[in-house]
C-alpha positions in Angstrom: 57.0 40.0 99.7 56.5 43.7 99.6 56.4 43.9 103.5 59.6 41.7 103.7 61.4 43.9 101.2 60.4 47.1 103.1 61.7 45.5 106.4 65.0 44.6 104.8 65.5 48.2 103.6 64.8 49.6 107.0 67.2 47.0 108.6 70.0 47.9 106.2 69.4 51.7 106.8 69.6 51.1 110.6 72.9 49.1 110.2 74.5 51.9 108.1 73.4 54.5 110.6 75.0 52.5 113.4 78.2 52.1 111.5 78.4 55.8 110.7 77.9 56.8 114.3 80.3 54.1 115.7 83.5 56.4 115.6 81.7 59.1 117.6 80.3 56.6 120.1 83.9 55.4 120.6 84.9 59.0 121.4 86.7 59.8 118.2 85.9 62.5 115.6 88.4 63.0 112.8 90.9 61.0 114.7 90.9 63.2 117.8 89.3 62.0 121.1 86.1 63.8 122.0 86.4 66.3 124.8 90.1 66.9 124.2 90.7 70.6 124.1 92.9 72.3 121.6 95.5 73.2 124.3 96.0 69.4 124.9 96.2 68.4 121.3 99.7 67.3 120.0 101.9 70.3 119.2 102.2 69.3 115.5 98.5 70.1 115.1 98.9 73.7 116.4 102.0 74.7 114.5 101.9 78.3 113.2 101.8 78.8 109.4 105.2 79.1 107.7 106.5 82.7 107.6 104.5 83.7 110.7 107.0 82.8 113.3 108.0 85.1 116.2 110.9 85.0 118.6 108.9 84.5 121.8 108.4 80.9 122.8 105.5 79.4 124.6 106.1 78.2 128.1 107.8 74.8 127.8 109.5 75.8 124.5 107.1 73.8 122.2 106.1 76.3 119.6 106.9 79.8 118.3 104.2 82.4 118.6 102.7 83.8 115.3 103.3 87.4 114.3 101.4 87.7 111.1 103.5 90.6 109.7 106.5 91.0 107.4 109.3 93.5 107.7 107.7 95.7 105.0 104.4 96.0 106.8 103.2 99.3 108.3 103.3 100.5 111.9 102.3 103.7 113.6 103.8 105.0 116.8 102.4 107.8 119.0 104.1 110.0 121.5 101.7 110.1 124.5 101.8 112.7 127.3 101.0 110.7 130.4 101.6 111.2 134.1 103.1 109.3 137.1 102.0 109.9 140.7 104.5 110.1 143.6 103.2 110.8 147.1 100.0 112.4 145.7 101.9 114.6 143.2 101.7 114.0 139.5 104.6 114.5 137.0 104.6 114.4 133.2 105.8 111.2 131.7 106.2 110.7 127.9 105.5 107.3 126.5 106.0 105.8 123.0 103.1 103.5 122.0 102.1 101.6 118.9 98.7 102.7 117.6 95.9 100.5 116.2 94.1 101.4 113.1 91.0 102.3 115.0 93.0 104.6 117.3 94.7 106.4 114.4 91.4 106.9 112.6 89.7 108.2 115.8 92.3 110.8 116.7 92.7 111.9 113.0 89.0 112.4 112.3 88.1 111.2 108.8 85.2 113.6 108.4 86.1 116.4 110.7 88.1 117.1 113.8 89.3 114.0 115.6 88.8 113.2 119.3 90.8 115.0 122.1 93.9 112.9 122.6 97.0 112.6 124.8 99.1 111.9 121.6 101.1 114.9 120.7 102.7 113.3 117.6 102.4 110.2 115.4 105.0 108.7 113.1 104.6 106.1 110.3 107.3 103.4 110.0 107.8 99.9 108.7 108.2 96.8 110.9 111.8 96.3 109.7 112.9 99.8 110.5 111.3 100.1 113.9 111.8 96.6 115.4 115.3 95.4 116.4 115.9 92.0 114.7 112.8 92.4 112.5 110.1 89.7 112.5 112.7 86.8 112.4 114.2 87.7 115.8 112.4 90.7 117.4 114.2 91.9 120.5 112.8 95.4 121.1 111.8 98.7 119.6 114.4 100.7 117.8 114.1 104.1 119.5 116.7 105.6 117.2 114.4 105.0 114.2 111.7 107.0 116.1 114.0 110.0 116.8 111.7 112.4 114.9 108.7 111.2 117.0 110.4 111.7 120.3 112.2 114.9 119.5 112.2 117.3 122.5 110.8 114.7 124.9 112.4 112.3 127.4 110.3 109.4 126.1 110.0 105.9 127.3 108.8 102.8 125.5 105.6 101.4 126.7 105.3 98.1 128.6 104.8 94.8 126.7 106.0 96.8 123.6 106.5 93.9 121.2 103.2 92.2 121.9 101.4 95.5 121.5 103.4 96.4 118.3 102.5 93.2 116.5 98.9 93.3 117.6 98.5 96.9 116.5 100.3 96.2 113.2 97.9 93.4 112.3 95.0 95.8 112.6 96.7 98.2 110.2 97.5 95.4 107.8 93.9 94.4 107.7 92.8 97.9 107.0 95.3 99.8 104.8 92.9 102.8 104.7 93.8 103.4 108.3 97.5 103.9 107.4 97.0 107.7 107.6 100.6 108.8 108.3 103.1 108.1 105.6 106.1 106.0 106.3 109.0 108.2 107.5 106.7 111.2 108.2 105.4 112.6 111.5 102.1 114.3 112.1 101.0 116.7 114.9 97.6 117.7 113.5 95.6 116.4 116.4 93.4 117.8 119.2 96.2 117.3 121.8 95.2 118.0 125.4 96.9 115.8 128.0 95.0 117.6 130.9 91.6 116.2 129.9 91.2 112.8 131.4 94.8 112.6 132.6 96.5 109.3 131.9 98.1 108.5 135.3 100.1 105.3 134.7 100.7 104.2 138.2 97.4 105.3 139.8 95.9 102.9 142.3 92.1 102.5 142.4 91.3 102.0 146.1 87.8 100.8 146.6 86.0 101.5 149.9 82.5 101.4 151.4 81.9 105.0 150.3 81.9 103.8 146.7 78.9 101.5 147.2 75.6 102.6 145.6 73.1 103.3 148.3 69.5 102.2 147.9 66.8 104.6 148.9 65.2 103.5 152.1 61.8 103.2 150.4 63.0 100.3 148.3 65.5 98.9 150.8 65.7 95.1 151.0 68.4 94.8 153.6 66.4 95.8 156.7 67.9 99.3 157.3 66.0 101.7 159.4 65.8 105.5 158.8 68.8 106.1 161.0 70.9 103.8 158.9 71.0 100.9 161.3 70.3 97.5 160.1 67.4 95.6 161.6 66.9 91.9 161.7 64.4 90.6 159.2 62.9 87.1 158.9 62.9 85.1 155.6 59.4 86.3 154.9 60.5 89.9 154.8 58.6 91.1 157.9 60.3 93.1 160.5 60.9 91.3 163.8 
């Protein structure tokens, strides 16, 4: 009787385990087919949280993109001295860019002088003041609100400005201690030197054979001879 009871217990445990694993075996976990990526799930399952809606639509118009900021949140913009190249000659080109919290802390220097930077000036603002349309319908950067930042310079807004603004703003929202320039104020207390590691915006990196790293002939595995010519080698590595 004891052996029969033990067998019945094991049989019941096996049945329960089989029933528990049946949904997974059928390809369903939590109601979603196994192997179905998030990008292929129904849109209702990917909806952004209320209040985090942006103006840009995903391709196909299914969902708004999340911003994660309010109009009262903090932003920092920098005036960067860059260059453009035309027929081998470089010319100054001023650019207005949003700064991340890490960048602002780095150029400020929390425990001493900051790093050398191409930013001449930084201004603190709010999202609502600096973004046309605010978070509800952002359409661009309000350059008039940044007049103190761009004073004396023929400045241009950076590429992909709104994407960069909101991404940088989220870093500053997560770390309020990085909000080092007060809203409405500008700061020029930086180690400004645009000639060190010049930022050339339209430079082309042309790669050629001269950029290849040459192996010393003593460890060469490509069959080169001392005069630079390549010799045929067999699969065993012996010269032929």
